[in-house]
C-alpha positions as CSV (number, residue, x, y, z in Angstrom):
1,X,0.0,0.0,0.0
2,X,1.5,3.4,-1.0
3,X,1.9,6.3,1.4
4,X,-1.0,8.3,-0.1
5,X,-3.5,5.5,0.3
6,X,-2.3,4.9,3.9
7,X,-2.8,8.6,4.6
8,X,-6.3,8.6,3.0
9,X,-7.3,5.6,5.1
10,X,-5.9,7.1,8.3
11,X,-7.6,10.4,7.5
12,X,-11.0,8.8,6.9
13,X,-10.8,6.5,10.0
14,X,-9.8,9.4,12.2
15,X,-12.5,11.6,10.7
16,X,-15.2,9.0,11.5
17,X,-13.9,8.4,15.0
18,X,-13.5,12.1,15.8
19,X,-17.0,12.9,14.4
20,X,-18.5,10.3,16.9
21,X,-16.6,12.1,19.7
22,X,-17.7,15.5,18.3
23,X,-21.4,14.7,18.6
24,X,-21.7,15.2,22.4
25,X,-19.0,17.9,22.5
26,X,-20.5,20.0,19.7
27,X,-23.4,21.4,21.7
28,X,-21.0,22.6,24.4
29,X,-18.8,24.1,21.7
30,X,-21.7,26.1,20.3
31,X,-22.5,27.3,23.8
32,X,-18.9,28.5,24.2
33,X,-19.0,30.2,20.7
34,X,-22.3,32.0,21.6
35,X,-20.9,33.1,24.9
36,X,-17.6,34.5,23.4
37,X,-19.5,36.0,20.5
38,X,-21.8,37.9,22.8
39,X,-18.8,39.8,24.2
40,X,-17.3,40.4,20.8
41,X,-20.7,41.8,19.8
42,X,-20.8,43.9,22.9
43,X,-17.4,45.4,21.9
44,X,-19.0,46.2,18.5
45,X,-21.9,48.0,20.2
46,X,-24.5,45.3,19.9
47,X,-26.3,44.3,23.1
48,X,-27.6,40.7,22.7
49,X,-29.0,38.1,24.9
50,X,-27.9,34.5,24.4
51,X,-31.0,32.2,24.9
52,X,-32.0,28.7,23.9
53,X,-35.0,27.6,21.9
54,X,-36.7,26.4,25.1
55,X,-36.3,29.9,26.6
56,X,-37.6,31.6,23.4
57,X,-40.6,29.1,23.4
58,X,-41.4,30.1,27.0
59,X,-41.2,33.8,26.0
60,X,-43.8,33.1,23.3
61,X,-41.6,32.8,20.2
62,X,-42.3,29.8,18.0
63,X,-38.7,28.5,17.3
64,X,-38.9,25.0,18.7
65,X,-37.6,23.7,22.0
66,X,-34.0,23.0,21.1
67,X,-30.9,23.7,23.2
68,X,-29.2,25.5,20.3
69,X,-28.2,29.0,21.3
70,X,-29.9,32.0,19.7
71,X,-29.1,35.7,19.9
72,X,-32.0,38.0,20.8
73,X,-31.2,41.6,19.6
74,X,-33.9,44.3,19.7
75,X,-36.6,41.7,19.5
76,X,-35.0,40.0,16.5
77,X,-34.1,36.3,16.9
78,X,-30.9,35.4,15.3
79,X,-30.0,31.8,15.6
80,X,-28.5,28.6,14.2
81,X,-30.3,25.8,12.5
82,X,-31.4,22.9,14.7
83,X,-28.5,20.5,15.3
84,X,-26.0,23.1,14.2
85,X,-23.2,21.3,16.0
86,X,-23.5,18.6,13.4
87,X,-22.9,21.0,10.5
88,X,-20.4,23.3,12.2
89,X,-17.7,20.6,12.7
90,X,-14.8,21.6,10.4
91,X,-12.6,21.2,13.5
92,X,-12.9,17.4,12.9
93,X,-11.3,17.3,9.5
94,X,-8.5,19.7,10.5
95,X,-7.6,17.5,13.5
96,X,-7.9,14.3,11.4
97,X,-5.7,15.8,8.6
98,X,-3.0,16.9,11.1
99,X,-3.0,13.6,13.0
100,X,-3.0,11.5,9.7
101,X,-0.1,13.4,8.2
102,X,3.1,11.3,8.4
103,X,6.4,12.9,9.4
104,X,5.1,15.5,11.8
105,X,7.1,15.4,15.0
106,X,4.9,15.0,18.1
107,X,5.7,18.5,19.6
108,X,5.2,20.1,16.3
109,X,1.9,18.2,15.8
110,X,0.6,19.6,19.1
111,X,1.7,23.1,18.2
112,X,0.1,23.1,14.8
113,X,-3.1,21.5,16.3
114,X,-3.3,24.3,18.8
115,X,-2.7,27.0,16.2
116,X,-5.2,25.5,13.8
117,X,-7.9,25.1,16.4
118,X,-7.4,28.6,17.7
119,X,-7.7,30.0,14.1
120,X,-10.8,28.0,13.4
121,X,-12.3,29.0,16.8
122,X,-11.8,32.7,15.9
123,X,-13.3,32.1,12.4
124,X,-16.3,30.4,14.0
125,X,-16.7,33.5,16.3
126,X,-16.6,35.8,13.3
127,X,-19.0,33.6,11.5
128,X,-21.5,33.5,14.3
129,X,-21.2,37.1,15.4
130,X,-21.4,38.5,11.9
131,X,-25.1,37.4,11.7
132,X,-26.1,40.0,14.3
133,X,-25.0,43.1,12.5
134,X,-26.3,41.6,9.2
135,X,-29.8,40.9,10.6
136,X,-30.1,43.5,13.4
137,X,-28.2,46.4,11.6
138,X,-28.9,45.6,8.0
139,X,-25.3,45.9,7.1
140,X,-24.3,44.7,3.6
141,X,-20.7,44.5,4.6
142,X,-21.5,42.0,7.3
143,X,-23.7,40.1,4.8
144,X,-20.6,39.7,2.6
145,X,-18.7,38.3,5.7
146,X,-21.6,35.8,6.3
147,X,-21.6,34.7,2.7
148,X,-17.8,34.3,2.6
149,X,-17.7,32.4,5.9
150,X,-20.5,30.0,4.6
151,X,-18.7,29.4,1.3
152,X,-15.3,28.9,2.8
153,X,-16.4,26.6,5.6
154,X,-15.5,23.4,3.8
155,X,-12.2,24.6,2.4
156,X,-10.7,26.3,5.5
157,X,-9.6,23.1,7.3
158,X,-7.7,21.9,4.2
159,X,-6.1,25.3,3.6
160,X,-5.1,25.5,7.2
161,X,-3.7,22.0,7.2
162,X,-1.6,22.7,4.1
163,X,-0.3,26.0,5.5
164,X,0.5,24.5,8.9
165,X,2.2,21.3,7.7
166,X,3.3,22.2,4.2
167,X,6.9,21.2,5.0
168,X,5.9,17.6,5.8
169,X,3.3,17.5,2.9
170,X,5.7,18.8,0.3
171,X,8.5,16.6,1.7
172,X,6.4,13.5,1.3
173,X,5.4,14.5,-2.3
174,X,9.1,15.0,-3.2
175,X,10.0,11.6,-1.7
176,X,7.3,9.9,-3.9
177,X,8.4,11.5,-7.1
């Protein structure tokens, strides 16, 4: 079996395993994102409440009884789709790609994982927080940010992986030529 096939098999196996681990963790991650985003929005001048679907349902809003966090801004409900933790999981492929890449020294692997996870966390905050000025303030600039974040969501883990471990990736390609 050649190195590329081994890498692909390792990547797919790690992705499946990490996704199973992600399912229970994802909801807590969304709560953390909403909490941090609330303070980012406060710095931008937006006063929002972070509430769940159950809370909104009790307040008379018809949004369903999910635990998914929503922002409440000037009476406008800005939220994520139900089970958003299952669609917002591009951390999983990034981790799987870095772990599956051969030739990355253990300490370097930890370092690039932490850097990559931090960058994705910041991107997720920008993604989540940008919905508030778009819907609550009617900003076209923020709408552009929302669209860009949505379109790039799939590519970002692969771009980050390449940027963070390009030395090992390109070294492996040169060895196989």
